[in-house]
N, C-alpha and C positions, 0 to 999 in steps of 0.2 A: 937785634928788635927792631932795628929801625924800620925795615922791607914789610917785617908785618906790619911795623904800623899804617905804613902805606897803605899796605893791601884792604887792612879798616877801615881808614880814613876812604878809600876809592870803595868799598863796598857799601858806605854811606851816603858816596857820591852815588852808586848805580842805583843805588835805592829810591835817591827822589828821584833818577831819570824815571824809574819802573813805574811811579807812583803818578807821575806825570803822564807818560803813557796810557796808561789805565784810565787814568783821568776822562783824557781825550778821549778813548775810545767809547768812553761811559758817554760823553755827550755828543758823538756823533749817533748812537743810538736813543739821545733820548733829546737832548735841548734842542733839538733843532725841525725834531717831530711833531706833530699833530698827535692828537690821543689818539688815532685809529692806527698810526704808523707803530707808535709809543706801543700799543696794545700789540701788537700784531708781532713790535720784536721783544715782547716779554717784557717790557720792563712796567705796564701798567697793566692793572684792573681796572675797567671802566663796563658801566658802571656798577655800584656795589651796594648793599644794603651791612648796616650795622643791624648783627641778629642777636647781638647780647652784650650786657657791658655788666663787670664785675669789678671788686676792688683786691687784686692780685698779692703778688711779695711785695711788702716793703707798699707804702700810704698809696700807690697808686692806683690807677684803672689800667685793666683789660679790655680791648672789645676784641670780639669775634668781625669780621666782614666776611661780605659773601659777593661771589661773583651773582647778579642776577640773567646776564646773556652771556657770548662766546663762552660756554662752559667746556673745561675740559682743554682749551686752548694751550699749548704750549706756553711755559714761561721762566724767566728766569729767579724768582723770588725762592730763597733756601731759608732755613732756622739759622738763626743769629743774627741775618741782614738788617740795616735799617730802612724802614719803608716811612711814607708821608700819607699821614690824608690828605683829600682836598674837596673844595666842591666847586662845580660848573657854573655859578650862580655871581657872574658877574657884578651883581645890584649890591655885592656884599662885599664888605676888606674880612675875607675868608682867612687869609694868611694859608699856614699849614698845620699838620698836628702830627710831631715825628714820636715813633715808635721803633722797638726790637719784635721781630717777625720770631714768637716764642713756636709755637704749632704753626705746619704748615700741612694741609688736606689737599685735594686735587681744585677745589674750587670755595675754598674757605682757608683762612688766617687767622690765628690769635694775635694779635697786637698787644704790646706791651710796653704803654704809653708811660711821659715823666710828666704826668698831670695828675690834679685828682679829681676834673670836672670836666666834663666835655664842654666847648664851646658853642654858643648858640649858634653857628652858624651850620651845624652837624645837620640841624632841621631842614635847614634853605639848599634847593637844588637837587641834582644828581652827584653824588658822589664817588668819589675816586680815589685807586689808591697808588704813589709811584714806588719805584725801587728805588733806593736813595746811592749818591756816591758813598761809601763808608769808608772812613778814612783810620777809622779805629786802628786796624791791623799795621799799616803805616806809623801812625804814631809811635804805639806799644813796641815795633822794629826799628824806631830811631833810637828812644828812650835806652833799649838795650842795647845797641851799639854805641850812643853817646859812656852807658857805663864802662862795658868795656875795654872803649878806647882811655880812657879814664882813669880806669884801676887800678890801684896801686899799694902795696903792702897789703893784701887783702885777699881771700879763699880765690874770687872769679879774677884778679890779678896771674894765680897757680895756674889757673884753669888757662885761662888765655894763654899761658905761656905752655903749658904742658902741649894744650892740641897744635900751636903754632910754633911745633917742633926749638924753643929756645931753649925748656929743661924735659927730663925726660920724666917719665911716668912712673911713679912708685906701686909697688905690690906690698901687699902680707906676703906670708908662702903660701903657695897654693897647697889648700888641703885637697890631695889626689883620693884619701879615703873618703869624700864627700858623696857617696853615689844615690840618684834620685831612681826610686825602683818606676821604670818604664818608659825613662832616656835613654839616648842610644848615648855612645862612647864620647863622639861629641857634643853630642846636646850638654854631658856632663862637665864635658869638658869648658863650656862657655858658662855654666852655673859656674863652675870653679872659680874661674878666671873672674868674675863681676865681683862673688865675693871674696877675693884676692885684692880688686883694683881699690885705691885710696881718688885717684882720678878719674880714671877713662879705662871705659871696657867696651868693645863691642861683640854683639850680634850678628855675623855674614850670613843672614838666612835664604839662600839661593829655593827657587818654587818649590812647594811642596816637602821642604825639610823641617816642618814645623815649629819655624821660627816663632810665632805664637804660644805655642806649649811650652816651647824655650823659656820666654820669656817670663809668663806667668811662672813657673817654677823658680825663677831666680831673683822674683819680687818677691815669693812666700818666701825665699831663704833671705832674705835682705832683713823682712819683717822680722825674722827672730832676735836680729840685733837694734832694730829702729825701729820706733813707735808708729811711725807716717812716713809714706812716702807717695810722689808727684809721679803720676806716669802722662803724658802726652803723645800727642801724635799730631801730625796736620791732617791728618784724616779721621772727620767724624765715624766713620763706618770703622776703623781700627777700634779709635777710642771706645767704641760701641761694643766690640767684638771682646774687646781685653775684658770689659766691666764684666759683660757675661758670662767670662772663663774664672776670672776670679771672684765673681759672686759664686759658683758652682764650685769652687774649694772653699767655702765658707768665709772670706775675706769679707770684710764693712768696707764698700767700696761708695762713694760719692761723687756720682758723678751731677760736675758742672756743664753748663750751656744746653747748647740745643740739639738733643739727639740728632742725628740723620734720618737715622732708621730707628721709628718704634716701636720698639720690640718689648715685651711683658718683660723681661728682666730687665733691660735698659732700665724701662719706668721706673721700677720699684724701686731703684737706684738714685734716683735726679733727686735733688734737691727738694722740688715742689711738692715729690711724691712723701719725700720723708717726713717735709713739713704736715702735710696730711695726715699721715699715720700716727702723729705726737700724742699723745695722753694730753695736751693740753690742745690740740687745735681745737676740739668745739670749742672750747673760751676764745680762743681766736676769731672763731667763725662767726660767735656772739657777736663780740665787736663790732667786724666787719661790716653784718646782716644791718646792725644797728647806724653805723653809720653811713649806710648807703640807706636805707629811710630816711634821714634827715637827708643826704643830698637831693633824694627823689623830692620829700618835700620843697629844698629849695629850687628843685629845677622846674616847679610850678609857677614858680615867678622866670618866666621865659623873656620877660617884656620890662621894665622897670616902668612901671604906671604911676609912681609917684614914690614919697619919700618914705609911708609906712610898710610898703610893700617891700622899700628898697631892703629897710631897716631887718625885717624879718627873715628876708632872704639871707640877709648877712649871719643874722641869728643863727639859723641853722645851718651855713656853712662852719658857722666858729662849732658848734657842738659837734658837728662828724670828723671836724679836726682836732678835736680835742680824744675823741672817742677812739682814730685813728693812732692818733700819737700814744696811748695805751696800747692800741694793738700791735704797734712797729716796738715798746718796748718788747712786748710779751713773746714776737716774733722774732727777735734779734736774740732770744736766750733761745728761744729752741735751732735757731740757725747756728747761733754759736757752738750748744750743744751737740749737733750732726756733724761741725768741723773736727768737737774731741776725740770723738767715736771712730771717726771715719780712719781704717788703717791707710787704704790709700786715696789719695783726690784723684779722679781723671780728668783730662778735658784737651785741651785744643792750647797751644800754645801758646795763643793772646787771652784765652780765658783766663789762665794763670796769670796774667799781672792784673784781673779787674779788680774793685774793688774788695770784694771778700776777700781778697789771696793778698791786699797790699802789703801786709807786717805778718806774711809767712815766711820762715826759713825752714829749707826740707836737707835732710843728708843725702838722697839719692834724687835723681831724677833720669825716670826711665823714660826716651824716646824711639817710641815705635816710628816705622816709616821713613827715620828720620834722613834716610834717602832722595827722600820725595820733598821735602822743605828746604826752600831759603835758607843759606847762612843766618843772617839777620833773625828769624825766626826761631829759629834755636838756641838762640842767645837768651831769648825772653824766658823757657825756663829755667834753663845753666844760670843766670844771675842772679838766682833765688837757690841755689843749691851748692853741697859740697863737694858734689861728685856728679859724672852725667854715664848713664849708661845707653849706646844708642845700640837699635835695632834694625837689621833692613836689608836692602841690596842694591847695593849703584850700579848694577846690571838690568835694573827694571825701570820702573817709569820714573824719568827725573821733575822736578819741579815744574810748574809752566812759569815762563816770564813771558810777558808782552812785549817790552820794549826789546828790538834786534838787537839795538846799540849796547842796554846793560848787559843783555845774552852772550854778547859777542866778546863784552870786555870784562865776564869771568861773574858776574852775578848768579849762573846756573851753578856754580860748581858750586856744590853742598859739603858744610863742615864734617857731616860723616863721609865724601869721598875723600876730602884732605887727611881725616885721621886714620884711613885704611892704611897712609904711608908711613905713621908710627909704627916703629918694631913693637912687636909684643902687646899690643894691646884689642886684637881682634883673633877668632874663632870662627873661622867657617861650619858651620852645619854641612855634611859632606854627605848623607842619606837620604832621599826622597823617594814620599809616599806615595807618591799621585799618580805616575805616569810610567807606561810600557817605555823601556828601554830605547826602543828606535824614535819614541818622540824625545824622549831626553837627551838624546847624544847629541844630537847636533848643535844645540846651546852650549851644552856642557863641555865641548871640544872649544868652541867657539867665546867664551865666557869665563866659562869655572876653571881652564887648563886640565880638561878632563877628570878632577879629582871629584866629582859629583858618582856615587853608584846608586844605581836602582836596588830599595830595598825585593828581597822574594816575595814579597805577596803583591808586590806591582809591576816584575821588572817582564813580565811574556803575558800579561794579563791581557786578550781582546776582547770582541764582542760575542766571536762565537771559535772555536778549534775547530769548525766544518771544513775540510778542505775545499768542498763547494759552494762555500758561499762570501767568494771572494771581496764583497762588499767590508764583511766583517771579517775578516783571523785574518785581517794585515793591520797593523798600528798607523803606518801614516798611507799616505798618498798625494802625491803633487801633481795634479790635473793640469798641463798645458795646453794654453788656449793660442797659443802662438798661429798664426797664418787661418784661423776661423774669421779673420776681419770684426772681433768684437773689439772697437775701439769705444774709449772712453767719451763723456759728454760735460759740459760742464756746465753749472747752474750761474746764470749771467748775474742774477741777485745774489745770491750765498755764496759764489764764486767757489764751491764746493763740487766735487765732482762723483758721477756711475760711471757707474759699467751696467745699463740694464740686459743686454746679453748674456753677460758673464751672470748677473744674479738670476736669470734665467735658468741655467747650468747649473747653477748650486743649487737650484731649487729640484731640478730632475733628479739628481743630484740624491739630494737628500728623500725623496720621494720614496728612489729604489731604494734605500738604507734601509728608511723604516718598516717598507714594504718586507723587503726580507730576513729583517731582525722579526717583527710580526710574524713573520710564518715559520718559521726556525724552529727547530727540536729543540738547540744545542745550544741556549742562551739559559742564562739564567733565568730563576723562576720564582715569583712570590710565594707567598701563604697560601695563595688561593689553586698555585697551579699554573695561571698566568706567565707568560712573559715578563718578567722585571722592567717596569717605568722604566728607560731612562731619561738622563736627560742632555741639555741639546743646546751650546750656543753658538752663533752666528755672529761672527767680528767680521767686523769694515773698516778700514781706517778713515773712511769720509764719511761724513753725516750726512752726505744726499746718497749714497747708497744703503748706511742702514735704512732710512727713513722710504726711497725704497722698497729693498726687502720686506721692511714690516708690511708696507702696503701689500704687496704682492702675496704672501706668505697668509696675511689676512685674509684673504679674498680668496684663498684658496680652499675647495671644499674638502678635496685628498686631508691638508691637513689642519685643517677644523679643529678633527678628534687630538689631535696632537699638541694643539697651539701652548696647553698650559707647562707642556714639557719646553719648550722653544723658549729661548732670552736672546735677543738681536741688541747688539750693542756698539759700540765702538770700541777701542782697545782699553781705552782708561776705567772704561765702565764695568772692566771683567776684573779689573785690577784685585789681586788676590782673593778671586775664587775660581772654580773649577768645576767643570760637566764632564759626562761621561762622553761628548763626540762634542768637537769643537770643530767649526768649519770657516775657512777665512776666505773673504773674497781680496782679495791685493788691488784690484779695479786698475790701475794705472796698463792703460795700450795704448801707444801713438806709437809717430814715425821718428820723431826727435829724442825718442827714448828716455823722457825726461820720467826721474819715479816722484818728486817733490817730497812729503815729508816721511816718506816710506823710505827714505836714507836714514830716521832716527832708529837704529838697532837695536837700542835699548829698550824703544815702545813696542818694535815688532817680536825680542824676546818675549814678554808678558805676553804678550798673545799665543808664540808659537807651547808656550806651556801650561796651557789651560786645561788642556784635555788631558784624560785617564786615560782611557782606551779606544780613540782613535781619535786623530786631527787629519782633516782635508783643508789643504791649500789650493785655490785655484789662483791660476797669473798666466801671465803671458811673460814666455820667457825670452821673446825677441826682445820685449823694454827692460825687464829687469836682470838679466844677466848681465849689463852693463857694469850695476854696482856690484864691488869682490862679496860683499856679501851674500845675493841671493845668487850670484856665480856658483861660490860654495854651498847654499842650500840647495843649487838645482843637483850640479854634482852628488852631494850626499844622497840625495831622494833615488837620484839612478844608481849608486851604489847598491845600495839596502832592495834595490830593487819596484822603491815606491813610486817611480817614475811613469805618468800616464797624459795619451794624448785626450785632449777634449774629445777629436772624433769616435773614441772608443765608445761615446755616450750622447754623441747626437744619433738619432734616427727616427 
């Protein structure tokens, strides 16, 4: 156990190094820059106006702030982060007012404040809002690590010892008769394993194998013997997706936190929406309305004119707080009812440690996309559970680690990865329903030991089977730009890399493909008899190339009519997604044969497995082939006759 304890203590140290590096990067973005620089870096909105004030959950105010200029400028604000309201009026001691971002639009933020009244300085000077460094996740991870390290003679100590291979995991007898219609053999085996597990079970879900579908069915089975389960993921998008799918299965889900993607299915499951739908909500609203009226009357006394005015203002505030106290009691009753009713509580790991969850213990926690979560992050929900079910794929996106030192010394190794080495706890889903087998096979051999098979519904599906439609009748093309003189260029400010000529080649090929598809008489038709609209993803590993391609495609008249069908993002933006057609611009082309973070092959595995019917990869073999992964990919493309030269498309 000694070396396991050393690993945990080391992790805690690495977490502090990561926190310090994160804070340092925040300061570089923020502290040394004036308002304009901060705005350009996306950590400040200025100027803004307060467009709405109301009393939200608890006795606290909720305000809407809107940008008055620089609209639609890129920014780093997102739901759940901490932000600070400020005034530029140097004549007043304004201080700041901190809150949590509840809802985010392109130019509007709803901020939940920790106060029941706005200070006077909100009426003076121009207002702005800064993104603050949020230590909450680091604090909660540290608390969880402390719990794990000191755990003794309790359930957490047992789970730690099982996951650190001090004790073997235990199982009930696997019920092989448990068969869920609609799941394939490996998916059913995964559900059987989860039902039998007493400590830990893992669904290993390679791309397109129905991991989420399997997880939802495993949760359904678990709820037959447990009243309530906790479902977490480090990705808000994954929590939202699970919430939607569980809701469709008729399961009562309470979605805590800030959904990153505001869809109707998710919204109706949030705590705010459930409180608003409660039969007593009209009484709660009435209390708040009366309290707001008293606050408004008190607010008329913005300056202290004398003793009487001061006393009057105080009386109004007292009355408002008294009514709010009654509102709070009613609200807590409604909230408590929502927690009691919920079969599933769904949130990110950090939210699972929040105030409303402090006294909750669960029989089972399900952690989705667990291979993207830092180990200390996973221990937060595990520390309040009796057993854990992981779902994910350690050959796809790893967790983000900002400190090079923390990364190289082991922070990047996840608990999911570690537990995959434990005998008998994981089941790999082995049938994929997304892509043509030519798109699948390279990743299958490289990452999954050749154990994946393409379902008959997708294994040979292409855009067209017409022998003359060369761009449509093959599933994979690698277009080699070697010898074309397409050289990468670095943006000195962002230090990100673009390759404009490679970008132009991609756009030319995309236009040829769309023309051939539109004119084809052999492709899938929609109900009106027109060619079925296809979805297209354009992936570049560098933000500079993403920006270049976005600008070029937006300005292209020929592509304008297809624009709603085309998404252009980095690899991370496509995690968990799929498109009919995927283009990948590999960007790197230099005499030094440097490929930078293209060497992160897990990230490239994600990019290569998003396409359903057509994958087009564009790159410079002279630069790429020095890395064994890309050398193997080039050989694979050659073997299946997918290799093309860029010169075939330059005319």
